[in-house]
Structures are given as C-alpha cells and as structure tokens.
C-alpha positions in Angstrom: 53.2 128.5 130.3 51.7 131.6 131.9 48.2 130.3 131.0 49.0 127.0 132.7 50.4 128.7 135.8 47.4 131.0 136.0 45.0 128.0 135.9 47.0 126.2 138.5 46.8 129.2 140.8 43.0 129.8 140.2 42.2 126.1 140.7 44.2 125.8 143.9 42.7 129.0 145.2 39.2 127.7 144.5 40.0 124.4 146.3 41.4 126.4 149.3 38.3 128.6 149.4 36.1 125.5 149.2 37.9 124.0 152.1 37.6 127.2 154.1 33.8 127.3 153.6 33.4 123.6 154.5 35.8 124.1 157.5 38.3 121.6 156.2 35.9 118.6 156.7 37.8 116.5 154.2 35.8 113.3 154.5 32.5 115.0 153.8 34.0 117.2 151.1 35.4 114.4 149.1 32.1 112.4 149.4 30.1 115.4 148.1 30.1 117.2 144.8 33.5 118.7 145.3 35.0 117.5 142.0 32.0 118.8 139.9 32.4 122.3 141.5 36.2 122.3 140.9 35.9 121.0 137.4 33.2 123.5 136.4 35.2 126.4 137.8 38.5 125.3 136.2 36.8 125.0 132.8 35.1 128.4 133.1 38.4 130.0 134.3 40.4 128.5 131.4 37.9 129.8 128.9 37.7 133.2 130.4 41.4 133.7 130.9 42.1 132.6 127.3 39.4 134.9 125.9 40.7 137.9 127.9 44.3 137.1 126.7 45.8 137.4 130.2 48.6 135.0 129.2 49.8 137.2 126.2 51.3 140.0 128.3 55.0 140.0 129.1 55.3 139.6 132.8 58.3 141.8 133.2 56.3 144.7 131.8 53.3 144.2 134.0 51.7 147.4 135.3 48.6 148.7 137.0 46.5 148.0 133.9 47.5 144.4 134.0 46.4 144.2 137.7 43.0 145.6 136.8 42.7 142.9 134.0 43.5 140.2 136.5 40.7 141.4 138.9 38.3 141.6 135.9 39.1 138.1 134.7 38.6 136.6 138.2 35.3 138.5 138.6 34.0 137.5 135.2 35.0 133.9 135.9 33.1 134.0 139.2 29.9 135.5 137.7 29.9 133.0 134.8 30.5 130.1 137.2 27.6 131.2 139.3 25.4 131.3 136.2 26.4 127.8 135.0 26.1 126.2 138.5 22.7 127.8 139.1 21.2 127.2 135.6 22.6 123.8 134.7 24.8 121.9 137.2 22.6 122.4 140.3 19.4 121.2 138.7 21.2 118.4 136.9 23.2 117.0 139.9 21.1 118.4 142.8 24.0 120.2 144.2 23.1 121.2 147.7 26.2 120.5 149.6 27.9 123.9 149.6 27.1 127.7 149.4 28.8 128.4 146.1 28.4 132.2 146.5 30.5 132.2 149.7 33.1 130.0 148.0 33.4 132.3 145.0 33.5 135.4 147.2 36.4 134.0 149.3 38.1 132.6 146.1 37.9 136.1 144.4 40.2 137.6 147.0 42.5 134.6 147.3 42.8 134.0 143.5 43.2 137.6 142.4 45.7 138.4 145.2 47.8 135.3 144.3 47.7 136.1 140.6 48.9 139.6 141.3 51.6 138.4 143.7 52.8 135.9 141.0 53.2 138.7 138.5 54.9 141.1 140.8 57.2 138.3 142.1 58.1 137.1 138.6 58.8 140.7 137.6 61.1 141.2 140.7 62.9 138.0 140.1 63.5 138.8 136.5 65.0 142.2 137.2 67.0 140.9 140.1 68.6 138.3 137.8 69.2 141.0 135.2 70.7 143.2 137.9 73.0 140.5 139.2 74.1 139.4 135.7 74.5 142.9 134.3 78.1 143.6 133.4 78.1 147.3 133.9 75.8 149.0 136.5 75.2 152.7 136.4 74.4 154.5 139.6 71.8 157.2 139.0 70.6 160.3 140.8 67.2 161.7 139.9 66.6 165.4 140.2 63.3 166.2 141.9 60.9 164.3 144.2 57.5 165.0 142.6 55.2 162.4 140.9 57.1 162.7 137.6 60.4 162.0 139.3 58.9 158.8 140.8 57.6 157.8 137.5 61.1 158.3 136.0 62.6 156.0 138.8 60.1 153.3 138.0 60.6 153.6 134.3 64.4 153.4 134.6 64.2 150.4 136.8 61.8 148.7 134.4 63.4 149.8 131.1 67.0 149.6 132.2 67.0 145.8 132.5 69.0 145.9 135.7 71.5 148.4 134.2 70.4 151.3 136.4 70.8 151.5 140.2 68.7 154.4 141.6 71.1 155.7 144.2 68.9 158.7 145.3 66.8 161.7 144.6 68.1 165.3 144.6 66.0 168.1 146.0 66.4 171.5 147.5 63.3 171.3 149.7 64.4 171.0 153.3 61.2 169.2 154.2 62.0 166.3 151.8 65.8 166.0 152.3 66.8 162.8 154.2 63.4 161.3 153.7 62.8 158.1 151.7 60.7 157.6 148.6 60.1 154.0 147.6 63.1 153.0 149.8 65.4 155.5 148.0 66.9 158.4 150.0 66.4 162.1 149.1 69.7 164.2 149.2 70.2 167.9 149.1 71.8 169.3 145.9 74.7 170.6 147.9 75.8 167.1 148.6 76.4 166.1 145.0 80.2 166.2 145.3 80.1 163.9 148.4 77.7 161.5 146.8 80.1 161.1 143.8 82.6 159.4 146.1 80.2 157.8 148.5 77.7 156.3 146.0 79.9 156.2 142.9 77.4 158.3 141.0 77.6 157.9 137.2 74.7 160.0 135.9 72.1 162.5 136.9 68.7 162.3 135.3 66.5 165.3 135.0 63.2 166.0 133.2 63.8 168.0 130.0 61.1 170.5 130.9 62.8 171.3 134.2 66.1 172.7 132.9 65.2 176.4 132.9 65.4 177.2 136.7 68.5 178.6 138.3 68.6 175.9 141.0 68.5 173.0 138.6 71.1 174.7 136.3 73.4 175.1 139.2 73.2 171.4 140.1 73.6 170.4 136.5 76.7 172.7 136.1 78.1 171.1 139.3 77.6 167.6 137.9 79.3 168.6 134.6 82.3 169.9 136.5 82.5 166.7 138.5 82.3 164.6 135.4 78.9 163.2 136.2 77.0 162.7 132.9 73.6 164.4 132.7 70.7 162.6 131.0 67.3 164.1 130.1 64.0 162.4 129.8 60.9 164.0 128.0 57.8 165.0 130.0 55.6 162.1 130.9 53.0 163.2 128.4 55.4 162.4 125.6 56.2 158.8 126.8 55.1 156.2 124.3 51.9 154.5 125.4 52.6 155.7 129.0 56.0 154.0 129.1 59.5 155.5 128.9 61.6 154.0 126.2 65.4 153.8 126.3 65.7 155.7 123.1 63.9 158.6 124.7 66.6 159.1 127.3 69.0 161.6 125.8 72.3 163.0 126.9 72.2 166.7 127.9 73.0 169.0 125.1 74.7 172.4 125.4 71.6 174.0 123.9 69.6 172.8 126.9 72.0 174.6 129.3 71.8 177.8 127.4 68.0 177.9 127.5 66.3 180.5 129.6 62.8 180.6 131.2 60.1 180.5 128.6 59.0 183.8 127.0 55.4 184.9 127.4 54.0 186.7 124.4 50.6 188.2 123.6 49.2 185.6 121.4 45.8 187.3 121.0 47.5 190.5 119.5 49.6 188.4 117.2 46.6 186.3 116.2 44.6 189.5 115.5 47.4 190.8 113.2 48.0 187.6 111.3 44.7 185.8 111.1 43.2 185.9 107.6 46.2 187.8 106.2 48.5 187.0 103.3 52.0 186.7 104.7 55.2 186.7 102.7 58.3 185.2 104.4 61.6 185.6 102.6 64.5 183.2 103.4 61.7 180.9 104.4 63.7 177.7 104.1 66.4 178.9 106.4 66.6 178.3 110.2 64.9 181.5 111.2 62.6 181.8 108.2 61.3 178.2 108.5 60.5 178.8 112.2 58.6 182.0 111.3 56.6 179.8 108.8 55.8 177.3 111.6 54.7 179.9 114.1 52.8 182.1 111.6 50.8 179.1 110.4 49.5 178.5 113.9 47.6 181.8 113.7 45.5 180.8 110.7 46.6 183.3 108.0 44.8 183.3 104.7 47.9 182.4 102.8 51.7 182.0 103.5 54.1 182.7 100.7 57.5 181.1 101.3 60.3 182.5 99.3 63.8 181.1 99.1 66.4 180.4 96.4 67.5 177.1 98.0 65.6 174.4 96.2 66.2 171.3 98.4 65.6 173.0 101.8 62.4 174.5 100.3 61.3 171.1 99.2 62.0 169.6 102.7 60.0 172.4 104.3 57.1 171.8 101.9 56.9 168.1 102.9 57.0 169.1 106.6 54.3 171.8 106.2 52.0 169.5 104.2 52.1 167.0 107.1 51.9 169.5 110.0 49.4 171.9 108.4 47.4 170.0 105.8 44.6 172.6 105.7 46.8 175.7 105.3 47.2 177.5 102.0 50.9 177.7 101.3 52.7 178.9 98.2 56.3 178.0 97.7 58.3 180.3 95.4 61.9 179.9 94.3 63.5 183.2 93.6 66.3 185.6 94.4 65.5 188.9 96.2 68.3 190.5 94.1 66.0 190.1 91.0 63.6 193.0 91.1 61.5 191.7 88.2 61.0 188.3 89.9 60.0 190.0 93.1 57.6 192.3 91.3 55.9 189.3 89.7 55.6 187.6 93.1 54.1 190.7 94.8 51.7 191.2 91.8 50.5 187.7 92.0 50.0 187.3 95.7 49.7 190.9 97.0 51.0 190.1 100.5 49.8 192.2 103.4 52.6 191.3 105.9 56.3 190.7 105.0 58.8 189.0 107.2 62.2 189.6 105.6 64.7 186.9 106.8 66.6 186.4 103.6 70.2 187.5 104.0 73.8 186.4 103.7 75.1 186.2 107.3 78.5 184.4 107.5 81.1 187.0 108.4 84.3 185.6 106.8 82.4 184.5 103.6 81.0 188.0 103.1 84.3 189.6 103.9 85.7 187.7 100.9 82.6 188.3 98.7 81.5 191.9 99.5 79.7 192.3 96.2 77.2 189.5 97.0 76.7 190.9 100.5 75.7 194.2 99.0 73.5 192.6 96.3 71.5 190.5 98.7 71.5 192.4 102.0 71.2 195.9 100.5 69.8 195.7 97.0 67.5 192.7 97.9 66.2 194.6 100.9 65.6 197.7 98.9 63.7 195.7 96.2 61.4 194.2 98.8 60.9 197.5 100.7 60.1 199.5 97.6 57.7 196.8 96.4 56.0 196.8 99.8 55.3 200.5 99.3 54.0 199.9 95.7 51.7 197.1 96.7 50.4 198.7 100.0 51.9 196.1 102.4 50.7 196.7 106.0 53.8 195.7 107.8 57.4 195.0 106.8 59.5 193.3 109.5 63.2 192.9 108.8 65.4 190.4 110.7 68.7 192.2 111.4 71.7 191.3 113.5 73.8 192.5 116.4 76.7 192.6 114.0 75.1 195.8 112.5 76.1 197.6 115.7 79.5 199.3 115.3 80.1 196.9 112.4 83.6 195.6 111.9 82.8 193.5 108.8 81.1 193.7 105.4 78.1 191.6 106.5 77.3 193.8 109.6 77.8 197.0 107.6 75.5 195.7 104.8 72.8 194.9 107.3 73.2 198.3 108.9 72.7 200.0 105.5 69.6 197.9 105.0 68.3 199.1 108.4 69.0 202.7 107.5 67.2 202.4 104.2 64.0 201.0 105.5 64.0 203.4 108.4 64.3 206.4 106.1 61.7 204.9 103.8 59.3 204.6 106.8 59.8 208.3 107.6 58.5 209.2 104.1 55.6 206.7 104.0 54.5 207.6 107.6 53.9 211.2 106.7 52.5 210.7 103.2 49.9 208.0 103.7 48.7 206.2 106.8 48.0 203.1 104.6 51.6 202.7 103.6 53.7 200.0 105.2 55.1 200.2 108.7 58.8 199.3 108.5 60.1 197.6 111.6 63.5 196.2 112.3 64.3 193.4 114.8 67.9 192.9 116.0 69.3 190.0 117.9 72.4 187.9 118.2 73.3 184.3 117.5 70.6 181.6 117.6 71.1 178.1 118.8 70.9 175.5 116.1 71.0 177.9 113.2 72.8 176.9 110.0 76.5 177.3 110.4 76.4 178.1 114.1 79.4 177.3 116.3 77.7 174.5 118.4 77.1 172.0 115.5 80.7 172.7 114.4 82.1 171.9 117.9 80.0 168.8 118.1 81.3 167.5 114.8 84.9 168.2 115.9 84.3 166.3 119.2 82.9 163.3 117.3 86.1 163.3 115.2 88.2 163.2 118.3 89.2 166.9 118.2 90.7 169.3 118.3 88.1 172.0 118.9 89.1 175.3 117.1 88.2 178.6 118.9 89.3 181.8 117.3 90.3 183.6 120.5 90.3 182.8 124.2 88.3 185.9 125.1 85.7 185.9 122.3 82.1 186.1 123.6 78.7 185.8 122.0 75.0 186.2 122.9 72.8 183.2 122.3 69.0 182.7 121.9 67.0 179.7 120.8 65.3 179.9 117.4 61.7 179.5 118.7 62.1 182.3 121.3 63.8 184.6 118.8 60.9 184.1 116.4 58.4 184.6 119.1 59.9 188.0 119.8 60.0 188.9 116.1 56.3 188.3 115.9 55.6 190.2 119.1 57.8 193.2 118.0 56.2 193.2 114.5 52.8 193.5 116.2 53.7 196.3 118.6 55.7 198.4 116.1 54.3 201.6 114.8 57.0 201.9 112.1 60.6 203.1 112.1 61.7 201.3 115.3 64.6 199.0 115.7 63.6 196.5 118.4 66.4 194.8 120.3 65.9 191.6 122.3 67.2 190.7 125.7 69.8 188.1 124.8 70.7 187.3 128.4 74.3 187.1 129.5 77.1 186.8 126.9 78.8 183.4 126.8 82.5 182.9 126.3 83.0 180.6 123.4 85.9 178.8 125.0 83.7 178.0 128.1 81.1 176.7 125.7 83.7 174.4 124.2 84.9 173.2 127.6 81.3 172.3 128.7 80.7 170.5 125.4 83.8 168.4 125.9 82.7 167.5 129.5 79.1 166.8 128.3 80.5 164.3 125.8 82.4 162.5 128.5 85.9 163.6 127.6 88.6 165.8 129.2 90.6 168.6 127.8 93.5 166.3 127.7 91.6 164.0 125.3 89.9 166.7 123.2 92.3 169.6 122.8 91.2 173.3 122.4 93.3 175.2 119.9 93.1 178.9 119.1 93.1 179.8 115.4 93.0 183.6 115.6 90.2 186.0 114.8 88.8 185.6 111.3 88.5 188.5 108.8 85.9 191.0 110.1 85.4 189.2 113.4 85.4 191.0 116.7 85.7 189.8 120.3 82.5 191.2 121.7 79.1 191.7 120.0 77.0 194.7 120.9 73.3 195.3 120.6 73.4 199.2 120.7 75.4 201.9 119.1 77.3 204.2 121.4 75.0 207.0 120.3 71.8 205.1 120.8 69.4 204.9 123.8 66.8 202.3 124.5 63.1 202.7 125.5 61.3 199.9 127.3 58.2 198.4 125.9 55.4 196.5 127.6 57.4 193.3 127.0 60.4 192.9 129.4 62.4 191.1 126.7 62.0 193.8 124.0 63.4 197.3 123.9 63.3 200.0 121.3 66.6 201.5 120.1 66.5 205.2 119.5 68.8 205.8 116.5 69.7 208.9 114.6 67.5 209.7 111.7 68.6 209.8 108.1 67.1 212.0 105.3 65.5 209.7 102.7 66.8 211.6 99.7 70.3 211.3 100.9 70.0 207.6 101.8 68.5 206.9 98.3 71.4 208.7 96.7 74.0 207.0 98.8 72.6 203.5 98.3 72.2 204.0 94.5 75.8 205.1 94.3 76.9 202.1 96.4 75.0 199.7 94.1 76.5 201.4 91.0 80.0 200.9 92.3 79.0 197.3 93.1 77.5 196.8 89.6 80.7 198.0 88.0 82.7 195.5 90.2 84.6 198.3 91.8 85.1 196.6 95.1 87.2 199.2 96.9 85.0 202.1 96.0 81.9 200.1 97.1 83.4 199.3 100.5 84.7 202.9 100.8 81.1 204.1 100.2 79.8 201.7 102.9 82.2 203.3 105.3 80.9 206.7 104.4 77.2 205.7 104.8 78.1 203.9 108.1 80.8 206.1 109.7 81.1 203.7 112.7 82.1 200.8 110.3 85.7 200.1 111.2 87.2 196.9 109.7 89.0 194.5 111.9 91.4 191.7 110.8 90.5 192.7 107.2 92.2 193.9 104.1 89.7 196.8 104.1 91.3 198.4 107.2 93.3 200.6 104.8 90.0 202.2 103.7 89.0 203.4 107.2 89.0 207.2 107.7 92.1 208.1 109.8 90.0 210.2 112.2 87.6 207.3 112.8 90.5 204.8 113.2 92.0 207.1 115.8 88.9 206.8 117.9 
C-alpha cells in the first residue's frame, strides 16, 4: 500500500512539474510526448523505490533517517531517468518538446516534499487516533530543557502510543522558565505542587544520569511527597538503535535517591599498583567481593584469584567474567578461610602479591546466635590469611571492615574489631623487621546498597506482598553507600596506605530507616494506610546509631576528600597473639561464654545490647 501511495505521489508530482515547465499549455502538452516522459519516470521511480525498500519502514516510526532516504530515492530516480531519456528515449522518439532537466529539478522539490509530508502526516494521524482512543492518558512532566530532555519528549510521544501527554518541562533556569519548547511550556520546579492540580500531573520523568544534584533531588523528593510517580530513562547513548523503548523506562528506586555525586579516584595510581600483579580476592562471590573483582580486572592484573566457599555464586561470577573479560587470567577457588592448610596450598600455588580480604560473616543477629562461627571466620580466618601473607611476601593486604567494629554492641562487630587489631599489630612488627613485608591496611564503611541481605530488598519484597513493612525501631539510623563507590574507595585507600592505617569513608548523612520505608511505600504508589509500618523491636546485638570512629580516636585527612585515616591506639603484637590464641582455644573447646568474655577483654568497649551476653559485661564498663 505504501509503495502504491508513494508511486501515486511521485507520478502526480512529475506531472505537475511538467505542467509548470510547459506553463500549463494542456493542448500542446497532450499532443507531445507527455505520456512517454510520464511512463518512463513512473517505471524508473517504481524500480528505484522498490530496490531502496522505502515501503518497508513503519510510517509511525519514521525519523530523520527515513527523510534522508526519501531524498536519496527521489534524487536517484531523477538521475536514472535523465540517463534513460538521454541515452535511449530521446534518440528513439526524437523527444524535443520539453527541457527534461528543468522538469526533474522542479519535480525533485515537489516530490520529495510531498513524500515527507505524507509520512509526517500519517504519523501524526496515527498518534492522534491512538491518543483519542487511549483509555488512560498519563500527564507527564520532564525534568530539564536540554537536548536530551527534548529527545525524551519525542521518544515518549512516539513510543507511548498516545498514552503520554507531555504537560511541561521543569527547569530552575530563570531564562528558560515560561518559555516554550516544541509547543510545550517550561515551568519552575517550585511550581510542581500547583501543576499537580492544574495539569493533573501523574508522573515526572528524569534522566537517570541526572539524579545526583541537590536541585533535582529536591524536586524528586517533592514529587514523591505529592504522590507523583517518578520515572527514569537511561542516557541517550544507551537507547537501543537510537530509540527509547518502553521497557527502558523504569520507576525510580530508593537506591537512586540515596546516590551521591560520583567519586573521583586516581586511576593512574591504582593502575600502577594493580597492573601486572597477582591479586587474591577473598569472599569474591559476595556483593562487595564480586565488585572488587570487576573493578580490579579493569586494571589488567596478571592474574585474579577469586576465593569463596559459595559454589553457585562463584559459578555465576565465573560465567559473567568469562563474558566481560574473556582475555583475563582468572582462577576460581572454592575454599574456607578457616582452613589453614587449604589457604596455605592456595598461597603456595598462586603466590599472590595483593590480597583484598572481603570474606566475613556480617549478619548481626545470625552471628549473635552463632558466636563460634563469627570467631572462626572473622578472627581465625583473618589471622590465617594475614600470617600467610607474611610468609609469602605479599605486598599489600587490604581488609574490608565495618562501622559495626566501632564501639561494638554485638559479636559480629567485636569479631571484626579483633581482626582489625590483629592485622594492625602484625603490621607494626613487619614494618620494622623488613620493608618487603606486607603493608596491612583496613578500610571501614557502613551499609552498602544492594548488598546481600540489606534492608532495601527486604522492604521491597514486603511491599510486593502487600505489607506490612517491619522496622526494628522508629529512631534507628544507618549510613548507606553504593557498592561501586565503596569498592572505588577501597582500591584508592589500598593504594595510598603505608600500612597499619584504618581508613574510614565519608558515608554522607545517616538515614532514618523508617523514613526510608516511607519513601519506598510512596515510590511504589501506595500510602501508609495501604502498606503499614510495624515496629518489631531491636534485634540481639543491634544498636540505634552506627559510628565510624571510637571515642578515643581522631581522624587525619588524606588527599582524597572522601577518605580519612583513623588514629587508633596501638596494641603490642605479643599480647595480641596471646589474646587471640586464647580466644581461639576457648572457641575450639566450644566454651561459648569464656570465648565471648575474652572478646570483651580484648575489646573493652564491646558492650552487648539486647543480648544474652550483657551479663558478661564488666560492671565498670557497663556503668559508663
């Protein structure tokens, strides 16, 4: 049908051009060779349009490229027609009645313009019908007025099939407010509340790469409060074949709101440290460990050894890495860091130069009920790896710690603090004895978004089930950081460390968990009457506020604004070795109470909360 319509347009355009050149002298025109000219052009046009497949494109998706193809087809038809007329028809029929070049020149503009108008008109009619027949129309605001925002508008109008009505643009630039872009008005972000009632706004659309500035976040927060759903679209570079697809339009996630401006790291320094090195990553199949793997592989190490005891996640990571880094040398090892002999065999075989130690038990209530496993993995496992790093002359040993190691109130936090103490004391010995011995470095940060077992996936699952959302306490707060930015800072801190430091990261402002839950309810399109929030009480070992520094500690700034060094008290290596050995002996003998009591002696600031181990706290410490 499109091919027939195109040929009708081109033939009528040629006839009209012919009449124009002959000044509409119909009697002379029809007595001349008019029908030969028209027949030849129609035949050439049909052949050329068919060969160039102009009729195969869906009119409703026509774009600039299709317009270029129309001009190309008309031009090619004109050139071929000139050749045929000049080389064959003119000598055969003695065609001297018209200047064919002038006819084709006029026809080029008439024909190409008419074909383009036909496509634009058909497209407009299609979307007008869709818009009129669409059962539910959604009134959309688009944040921003740059070229990308205009592309988003065009894409929504095209892809939405009449479902979306672009009600306006939002911008804070006074020079653009109250102006019009493609017949759509630009409003100031302060007017969002008024626009809700005036224009019946349903949704705000924002580019996903533009969520990190304060102005945009304030507007998004306001929309959430007003019940306006927020949608994100990917950067235009990620659109499929230059077109935005409906499945690429996502609802805003709470993780997007918690993101901060991107962290800038010194890639050249990290590259110099990692390039050509053998790197061991423990807990490599976990959320933090796997991201360390991804980022380390970008710096072209000689080999990456990934250690984990979880078989299935390790297999999934292997498949991902084989696809993403086919040229990289990767060794996947299943093993438990508690097993010294297995770790010795691994170090002996691969002789790593850099170790990132992310393997740990981290769930507070679980470890409170299983202290022996927390001690085995977090303390004994760390000691195994640290001692082997000395034996095999590892250059750097970077341990991933936690904010729960500060003034710990639970077994997990205390076990990580003891691990910190051990590697710091070990560093003090190796630093003085041999400059080639490992530099032991600790990095300490809070919760990471999207990590296994974090609160956000749990809340999301509870919302999907219709609620209620369970929060332990109305005042509980936590720090949050994305996994990629946490790992970036780990790599940076590992590079700048001279050994013995505890690096703490700028986690931003703490977030009240109940506020997080409320925002997630609103983002899902519900109210607190529909999805109830219930308080379950603090879990064993849990505290209301996490800290990043001990009360006796000070911080020293570094060249990176997001990283500071914690100045902690020093421990004598011999005493630490004795204390840790005694702790592990108690644990080996399944003497749980003695083991926990020993932990409290090693870490005097360890005061249990909501736990059966509160009875073991020293009275003088409990009084504080």
